[in-house]
KETI-542905 format. One record per residue: residue in three letters; x, y, z of N, C-alpha, C in turn. Coordinates in steps of 0.02 Angstrom, whole numbers, plus 50000, padded with zeros to 5 digits. Example, Ala and Ser with C-alpha at 12.3 -4.5 7.8 and 13.67 -1.06 7.14 Angstrom:
// residues 2
Ala506604971650390506154977550390506604983550390;Ser506424988850354506844994750357506455000250394;
//
This chain:
// residues 447
Met609025938152686609095930852686609825928952691;Ile609965923152719610655921352733611055920252670;Glu610715918252612611105917352551611435923852530;Gln611075929452540611335935952519611905938152565;Lys611875936152628612385938352676613035934252669;Ile612965927752665613575923552667613955923852601;Asn613585923052548613905923452482614505918852475;Leu614415912652497614945907652492614685901952448;Glu614955901252388614695896252342614765889152370;Ser615275887952411615405881252435614945879252493;Val614565883852521614135882352577613415881352552;Asn613125875752569612455874152548611955876952597;Ile611535881752575611045884952618610345882752595;Ile609935880552642609265878052626608755882052666;Gln608245884552631607725888452667607025886852643;Asp606925881352606606245879752587605855877052647;Asp605205878052646604785876552704604825869252725;Glu604825864752677604835857652694605475855752731;Ser606045858252707606675856752741606705859852810;Leu606485866152815606505869452881606055865952931;Ser605495863252908605035859852954605355853452982;Ser605845850652946606165844452969606635845553028;Val606815851853041607285853253097606955857553151;Thr606295858053150605955861953201605895858153267;Ser606045851653265606005847653326606565842353323;Asp606625838553377607095832953378606715826553390;Phe607055821153406606725814753415606215814853470;Gly606315819153520605835819653574605155822153552;His605145826453501604525829453475604135833153529;Leu604485835753578604165839453633604345846853632;Val604905848453602605135855453600605135857653527;Lys604805863253514604775866053446605225872153442;Gly605565872753385606005878453374605835882053310;His606285886553291606195890453229606885891453198;Ser607015887753144607655888353109607595893653054;Leu608075898153052608085903353001608365900852935;Gly608685895052936608975892152876609425886352896;Ile609525881852849609945876052861610585876652820;Ile611155876252854611795876452821612095869452824;Gln612275866752766612535859952762613245859852734;Pro613735861152777614435860952753614645853852735;Arg615055853352684615295846852661616025845652679;Thr616375850952701617075850352720617195854252785;Ile617745852752818617915856252879618035863652864;Glu618315865152806618435872152788617775875952781;Glu617265872652754616615875952748616315877352817;Val616435872752864616195874052933616555880152961;Arg617215880452950617595886052976617365892752947;Leu617255892852882617025898952849616335901152875;Thr615905896252887615235897752912615265900652982;Val615665897553026615725900153094616045907053094;Gln616545908153052616865914653049616365919953026;Phe615965918252977615475923052953614955924453007;Ala614725919253042614245920253096614525924753150;Lys615165923853164615495928053215615515935353192;Asn615695936453129615755943253103615085946853099;His614545942953088613895946053077613405944653134;His613675942353191613265941553252612675936953240;Leu612795931453207612275926353195612385920553244;Gln611845916953259611905911153302611795904853262;Leu612205899753277612155893253243611975887853294;Lys611565883153272611405877353314611665871053279;Pro612235868353302612495862153272611995856453281;Arg611935852253229611455846753231611705840853190;Gly611625834853217611755828753179611105825953155;Lys610905820153182610265817153163609695819453209;Gly609855823553259609325826153302609015821053348;Tyr609415816553377609145811353420609095813253493;Thr609125819653509608995821953577608245821953590;Gln608055822853654607345822753671607075829353699;Ser607505834253710607265840353742607495846653706;Gly607575846153641607745852053601608465854053601;Gln608915849453624609625851153626609915852653557;Ser609615849953504609875851153437609385855153394;Val608945858853427608425862653392608585870053394;Ala608615873253335608755880353332608145884453355;Gln608285889653394607765894353415607945901153386;Asn607635902853329607785909053294608535909553279;Ala608805904053257609515903653239609565899353176;Tyr610175898653150610285894553091610505887553112;Thr610215882553080610395875653094611025873853055;Leu611545871753091612155869553059612135861953055;Asp611885859552999611785852452987612445849252967;Leu612715845053011613385842153001613365835152971;Thr612785832952948612735826052923613115824852858;Gln613255830252820613635829452758614395829252770;Leu614595830952831615305830752850615435823752877;Asn615455818752833615395811852855615955807252831;His616545810052815617095805852792617365801452848;Ile617515795252832617815790552879618475788252851;Gly619005788952890619675786852868619765779352873;Gly620355777052858620505769952862620635767752934;Val620585761252946620745758453011621495758053019;Asp621755761053073622465760653088622585754453131;Leu622875749253101622955742953136623495743253190;Ile623955747953184624495748553233624245751853297;Thr623915757553289623655761153348622965758753369;Gln622645754653328621965752253338621485758153349;Thr621475762453298621045768253299620725769253230;Ile620225773553228619925775853166619755783153174;Thr619865787153121619715794253122619125795653077;Cys618645799553102618045800853064617795807953078;Gln617415810653031617145817353039616495817053079;Ala616255822853098615705823353146615055820253121;Gly614915820553056614285818153030614275810753013;Ala614835807253022614845800053010614395796553060;Thr614045791353038613625787653084614005781653112;Trp613785779453169614095773553201613975767353158;Gln613425767153123613285761553079613815761053025;Asp613995766652995614505766552942615195764952970;Ile615345767353029615985765753061616035758353075;Val615505755453103615495748353119615595744053056;Thr615265745953002615345742352939616075742152917;Lys616415747652929617115748152908617575744252954;Thr617475744853019617935741653067617845734153072;Leu617235731653063617115724453068617495720553014;Ala617665723852959618065720552907618755718852933;Tyr618965722152987619615720853019619535717453087;Glu618935714753099618775711353162618885716053221;Met618675722353213618735727353265618095731353271;Leu617995734353329617425738853341617645744453386;Pro617295750253384617415755153437617305752053505;Cys617675754353555617655751153621616945750953649;Val616565756253637615865756553660615435758953602;Leu614855755753594614385757653542613715759453573;Pro613385764653547612705766253570612215760953545;Leu611625760753576611125755953553610855757853485;Asn610805764353472610565766753408611155768853365;Leu611325764753316611915766053274611795771253220;Glu611175773753216611025778953166611265785853188;Gln611475786453250611705792953275612375794853243;Thr612515801353242613155803753216613675803753272;Val614305803453252614845803453300614865810053340;Gly614815815653305614855822153339614295823053389;Gly613685820953370613125821753415613205817553477;Leu613415811253469613485806953527614045809153573;Leu614615811253544615175813553586614995819853625;Ser614515823753600614315829753635613865828253694;Thr613605822053698613205820253756613545815053800;Gly613915810353770614285805453810614325798553780;Gly613735795353773613725788753742613785782953791;Ile613265778653794613265772953839613115766653798;Gly613435761053815613315754853780613415748853824;Ser613325742853797613355736753837614055735053860;Thr614575738153830615265737053853615505742653899;Ser615055747253918615255752853961615475750554030;Lys615285744654049615495742154115616255741154118;Thr616565740254059617295739554055617625745954031;Tyr617345749053980617675754653946617395761453963;Gly616885761754005616585768154022616145770653965;Pro615985777053965615585779953910615995780353846;Val615665781753791616015782453727616555787753732;Ile616425793253765616905798753767617545797053805;Ala617535791653843618155789553877618625786053830;Asn618415785153767618815781353719618975785453656;Val619035792053666619205796653612619935798353618;Val620315796953566621045797953567621235805153550;Asp620925807753497621075814653475620445817953449;Leu620445824553452619895828553426620165834453387;Ile619785836553336619885843053305619255847053318;Ile619335852753350618775856853372618795863653337;Leu618225865853313618145872653289617765876453343;Thr618105881153376617795884753431617325890153405;Gly616935892953450616505898553432616895904653413;Asn617535904853431617985910253411618225909453340;Gly618065903753309618285902453241618975899453237;Glu619255897153294619915894053295619845886453286;Met620295883653245620325876353237620875873753283;Ile620675869553331621145867353383621135859753388;Ser621725856753386621805849553398621905848553473;Cys621585843453499621655842353571621585834953588;Asn621865833153645621815826353672621945826653747;Arg622125821053777622225820953850622855824653872;Thr623325825853827623945829153845624045835853811;Arg623645837253759623715843553722623045847253722;Asn623055853453745622435857353750621885853453787;Arg622085850653844621645846253882621005849853904;Glu621055856153919620475859853943619905859653893;Leu620065860853829619555860753777619305853653764;Tyr619755848853766619575841853758619045839853810;Asp619155841753872618675840253925618025843953915;Ala618075850153889617475854353884616995852053831;Val617235849153777616785847353721616515840253726;Leu616855835853761616615828953768616075828853822;Gly615465827753801614895828253846614695835453859;Gly614955840153819614845847353832614285850453793;Leu613875846553757613285848953721613435854253668;Gly614045854353644614215858953589614235866253609;Arg614295867753672614285874753695614925878453679;Cys615495875053681616135878353673616425877753603;Gly616255872453568616535871353502616195865653466;Ile616325865353402616045860053360616565854653349;Ile616385848453365616835842853352616795841453277;Val617315843153240617305842053168617635835353149;Ser618085832953192618415826553179618625823353244;Ser618605816753246618805813153307619155806753288;Thr619625804753330619975798353323619745793953381;Leu619465788153364619165783853414619575777553425;Ala619635775453487619975769253503619545763253483;Leu619865758153457619525752053436619755746253480;Arg619355740953481619545734753516619455728853469;Lys619855723753479619775717653441619155713853465;Val618775711253418618185707353436618255700353408;Lys617885695753438617885688853415617285687653369;Lys617275682153335616785681053282616075680153309;Tyr616005677053367615345675453394615245678553463;Ile614605678853482614425681053549613885676353575;Arg613985673853636613465670153670613165674653724;Thr612505675353722612155679653771611705675353814;Phe611805675753879611375672453928610835677353951;His610205675453942609635679653963609395677254031;Leu609515681254081609365679254150608765682954177;Leu608365679554218607775682454249607845682354325;Tyr607645687954356607695688754429607015690654457;Asp606845687754514606245689954549606425694154611;Ser607075695454620607305699454677607715705354651;Leu607505711354669607865717354650608565717354679;Asp608635715354742609295715354774609775710554739;Ala609535704554722609965699654688610165702154619;Trp609685705254585609805708054518610355713354520;Met610305717854568610795723254572611465720554596;Tyr611455715954642612085713054666612455709754608;Asp612095705954567612415702554511612665707454458;Gln612315712954448612565717954399613235720754421;Val613295722354485613935724954511614475719554508;Phe614295713554529614765707954531614995705954461;Leu614515704954415614685702954347614995708654307;Gly614815714754326615095720554291615855721154300;Lys616115718154353616835718454366617195712154341;Asn616825707754309617105701554283617355702854212;Gln618005702654202618295704354137618165698954084;Gln617935693154105617755687954057617115689854019;Ile616705694054050616065696054021616175702453980;Asp615945702353918616045707953874615465712853873;His614845710253878614245714453872613785713153931;Leu613485718653957613035717954014612495723254009;Glu611865721054008611295725554006610765723054055;Gly610475727654093609935725954139609265728554112;Phe608715725054130608055726854106607545726354162;Cys607025730454157606445729954202605865727554160;Trp605575721754178605055718554138604425717654181;Thr603845719254152603215717954187603015710654177;Ser602695707854229602435701054223601675701254234;Ala601445699154293600735699154307600465706354311;Lys599865707254283599545713854283598835713154309;Gly598555718554336597875718354361597615725254379;Ile597055725354415596745731654438596625730854513;Arg596785736054551596685735854623596405742454648;Asn596115742254708595855748354739596415752254771;Thr596395758854761596875763354793596495769354820;Thr596845773854853596525780054878596285784454821;Arg596535782954760596315786754701595825782754659;Gly595535777654689595065773454652595425767454624;Lys595085763954578595385758054548595945760054500;Gln596515756654507597095758254467597405751854439;Phe597675752354379598055746754351598715746054390;Phe598955739854395599595738754426599955733054389;Ala600595732554401600995727154371601505724654422;His601655718254419602195715454458602815715454414;Trp603365718154440603975718954400604465713354415;Leu604755710954361605335706454366605925710054334;Tyr606515707054342607125710354319607535705554277;Gly607835708254224608225704054179608935706454171;Leu609375701854154610055703454135610225699754070;Gln610555703254026610845700053968611595700353975;Val611905694553980612625693853992612945690953930;Gly613365694753897613655692553833614405691253838;Val614625685753808615335683953806615525682453734;Glu616035685653710616265684553641616725678353640;Tyr616705674753583617135668853577617265667453503;Glu617765663253490617965661553422617655654953398;Glu617765649553436617535643053413617105639553466;Thr617355639353527617005635753580616615640553623;Ala615955639853625615535644253664615625642853739;Pro615635648053780615705647053853615055644153881;Ser615115640053933614525637253966614295641854022;Val613685640854043613425645054097613825643954161;Ser614085637854172614485636654232615155640154229;Asp615405641254168616035644954161615945652354177;Val615395655154155615295662354159614925664454222;Leu614455660454244614005662654298613985657754357;Pro614565655654381614565650454434614255652854500;Asn614305659254514614065661754579613505666854571;Ala613185666954513612655671754501612015669654538;Asn611585674554552611005673454595610345674054557;Tyr610355672454493609745673254453609225667954471;Trp608605669554455608055665054468608005659654413;Gln608025662054350607985657454294608435659654237;Leu608725654754203609055656054139608525654654086;Ile608275659954054607695659054010607885658053936;His608495659853919608695658853849609445659653842;Thr609745655953796610445656753777610485657753702;Glu610795663253682610815665153611611525665353585;Asp611655661753530612295662053496612195665553428;Glu612615670453414612555674053351613235676953332;Glu613305678753269613915682053248613925689153276;Thr614525691653287614605698353315614255703653273;Val614295702953207613985707853163613235708153173;Ser612925702453190612215702353204612055705553271;His612465704053320612355706753387612405714353388;Val612855717153350612945724453348612295727953327;Phe611915724753283611295727753257610675724953291;Arg610745722553353610195718953385609585723253400;Tyr609675729853405609105734153421608735736753360;Gln608985735153301608665737653241607935735253235;Pro607775729053253607065727053250606605731353294;Arg606855733553352606445737853395606305744453360;Phe606815747353329606725753653294606255752853234;Glu606325747253199605885746053142605165745153164;Met605065741853222604395741053249604095747853266;Met604495752253297604255758953315604055762853253;Arg604425762053199604255765553137603615762553107;Thr603545755953110602965752653080602315754653115;Ile602315755153180601695756653217601605764153226;Gly602065768253200601995775553205602285778653267;Ala602565774453312602835777153375603455781353364;Trp603815780253309604435783953296604305791453291;Asn603725793253265603565800353255603155803353311;Gln603035799453364602695802053422603205805153471;Thr602955807453527603405810653575603775805453617;His604395807253635604825802653674605145806353733;Pro604785807153787605075810453846605495805553887;Trp606025802953856606455798053889606855801453944;Ile606935798053999607335800554055607915795854066;Glu608515798554063609125794654075609535798154127;Cys609805794354173610205797554226610725792754252;Phe611225795654286611745791754319611585791354393;Val611635785354420611465784254490611885778254515;Asp612095778554578612485773054605612025767154623;Ala612325761254629611935755154637611505755354700;Gln611785757654756611415757654819610795762154814;Thr610875768054784610315772654777609795769854729;Leu610025766654676609565763854626609115758654658;Val609375754454700608965749354734608425752754777;Gln608595758454806608125761954850607555765254812;Val607705768154754607205772254721606835768654665;Leu607115763254638606815760054579606115757354592;Pro605975754054649605285751654659604765757354657;Glu604925762954686604455768554686604365771254615;Ile604915771554577604865773954508604425769354466;Leu604545762854471604145758154431603415758254452;Glu603285759354515602595759854539602245765954509;Met602615771154497602325777354471602165777054396;Leu602525772954359602475773154286601825770154261;Pro601475773554215600875770654184601055764354145;Leu600605759454143600725753354106600805754654032;Ser600525760254008600585761953937601305763353916;Phe601745764553966602445765753951602815759453929;Gly602505753653941602845747453923603405745853972;Asp603855741453951604385739253997605065738953964;Gly605205744153924605865744553892606385747953934;His606255748853998606715752454041607325748154057;Arg607905751354063608515747254069609045750754110;Thr609545746754129610125749354165610755746754131;Met611275750854133611935748654109612475751354155;Met612905746954178613455748954221613955752954180;Val614215758254211614675762754175615295763854217;Ala615865761254194616495762454229616655769954228;Ser616815772654285616925779954291617665781854294;Asp618105776954298618815778754301619055781154233;Asn619535785454234619835788054173619345791954129;Leu618845794954161618335798654124618585805654108;Pro618605807654044618895814154026618425820054038;Ser617775818954036617315824554035617215827654104;Leu617235834254107617045837754168616295837454179;Phe615925836654125615215838354127614735832554120;Met614975826354120614515820754114614215818954182;Met614575820054235614335819954304614125813154332;Pro614415807554313614225801254345614545800554413;Pro614245796454458614575794854521615235791254507;Gln615635790454557616305787654547616335780054559;Glu615825777254593615845770054608615185766854593;Asn615215760654567614615756654553614085760954519;Asn614295764154466613885769054431613465765654377;Phe612825767454374612375764754324612025770454287;Cys611875769054224611435773354186610755770154187;Leu610275773454216609575771154217609205774954163;Ala608845771254120608465774254066607735772254071;Ile607295777154077606575776054074606365777454002;Leu606165772253965606095772753893605395770653870;Pro604895774753881604245773153851604305773053775;Val603975768353742604015767953669603795774453639;Ala603235777153663602995783653639602455786153687;Val602365792653689601865795753732601485800853690;Ser600825800853696600425805653659600535812653686;Met600575817553642600655824553664600085826853708;Thr599495823653701598915825653741598895822153809;Asp599365817553820599365813753882599755817553936;Ile599445822853961599765827254010599945823454074;Lys599515818754094599635815054156600285811254153;Ser600445808454094601065804754087601665809254097;Leu601625815354069602175820154078602235822254151;Asp601655822854185601675824454257602045819054296;Val601905812754278602245807154312602995807554300;Leu603195808854238603915809054223604255814954257;Glu603895820454266604175826054305604315823754376;Lys603855819854405603955817454473604525812354477;Val604585808054425605135803354423605795807054419;Asn605825812054377606435816154371606615819254438;Gln606125822154473606275825454536606485820454589;Leu606165814654589606355809454637607085807454628;Leu607295806654566607985804854552608475810354573;Leu608295816554557608735822154575608785822754651;Asp608225821954686608235822354759608665816854790;Ala608725811254754609125805654779609865806354762;Gly610035811854726610735813054710610945810754641;Ala610475808354600610635806154533610795812254489;Lys611175811054435611345816354387611075814454319;Arg610725819254288610425817854223610945817054168;Tyr610795812254123611175811554061610825816054011;Leu611195820753981610875826653952610625825953881;Ser610595819853853610265819153788609515818253797;Gly609295816553857608595814853869608145820853878;Trp607515819353897607025824653909607175827853977;Leu607255834353977607455837954037606875841254073;Gly606255839854051605675842554085605365848454049;Arg604795850654074604425856054042604645862954065;Cys605005863254121605255869654147605995870354129;Asp606265876254143606975877354130607385872554172;Phe607875869454140608315864754176608765868754223;His608875866154282609275869654333610015867854323;Trp610335871654279611035870154261611505870954321;Gln611385875954361611835877154418611785871454468;Gln611175868954479611085863254523611415856954494;His611355856054428611625850154395612385849954400;Tyr612715855554383613445855654381613765857054448;Gly613395859754494613655860754562614315864654562;Gln614835861554591615475864954598615815866354530;Phe615575862954477615875864054411615505869454371;Tyr614985872354400614585877154361614995883154339;Ser615405885754384615805891654366616305889954311;Ile616575883854312617025881654258616645881254193;Trp616045878554195615605877954137615485884754105;Glu615355889754146615245896554121615885899654095;Thr616435898554130617075901554111617315898854043;Leu617235892354032617455889353969617025891753911;Lys616385892753924615955895553871616185902453852;Gln616335906453901616565913353887617235913453852;Lys617655908653867618325908453837618295906153763;Tyr617915900953749617935897953682617365900253637;Asp616855903153666616295905753625616015912053657;Pro616435917253663616235923353698615655927053666;His615565926153601615025929653565614395925353561;His614405919553593613825915053594613585913453524;Ile614055911653481613885909553413613525902853414;Leu613735898353459613465891653463612895891453512;Gly612295890253487611695890553529611685884953581;
//
């Protein structure tokens, strides 16, 4: 047993059945693993000692935060789960550099609570603030301000990394840049992000959000690109919404169908005087302005919490979530989206969305977004039954359609039932991906 091997009083080792069962899967609930034990370090030194011991004794560790991946990315397979949620210290807000330093297990919710006291926020926030910093930085991070600031990983000032070699290395854009690039969006293959310094931005007290409805896909996409480059606009999110539904005859018999409409939520922060629609959207091509919402910034930050609470209430939180997220350019998205929406079962609902992502100044080698008019498309069924094989078949086809069109998967999502084609995904960067793994984790300590 690992307690007998490690013999480190400061390292918390858990092996009871109930605890182990909690890490056999992730939020996707589609991939099952087998953890040999859970190690919960409380300090960076405890993480270092654990990795060093694993290296000396040829053990494999699977770093894990809250486990919000969908395809087993944080699930141990006959390895030890390195639970980093207790490594959660958050430093003070540096008002001069406009940064905050936090450990890997800190949640975005806790960071936001601290920074809002200084009227500041991280430049980009994920929709789910319950995620840990280390987990999100290992995949990338997308939010409603990504149209200006890019992904979350584009706003990381400094990192402290513990490599699979057991070395503690500080890195940023000018120091040890190779490792900095390798771990941001790198799925934890080369090293563990134990601490990060994040860039902050000043925020205003209120946000006005214009809820726009489109009956034209082309107009919707044109406005997303156009408004996405408008610096007056702080937040931008696109949605695919079903309207009229019915049953029609097809070559496969009678089938349910839906007519899709498209939505945009356009948010502008302000202090006292709210902006008017004519100020913000003078040349927009929307069909209808269906709602205007004014709220405090602190309320807007937590706007998705009701959705998560609803999922927990109806039991959907504990069902399977084969979410598909990918990066695709605007022109390609217009071409493939109608076919994708036509394929989706009505049981998937209409929580699917798009967010524009600025690609300039992107540090990661491995996030793989296009360079211009880049969007993150997310197919987000509330939940899918494990027995609903047909739904998984449809999502496999959606995944292949996107890949054939040149899209690149965002790697926190469901990657399919077969082995993911890493060489195809990384293309010309695949050899670099392999070389960096061999350099920083030659003994494959990090699963």
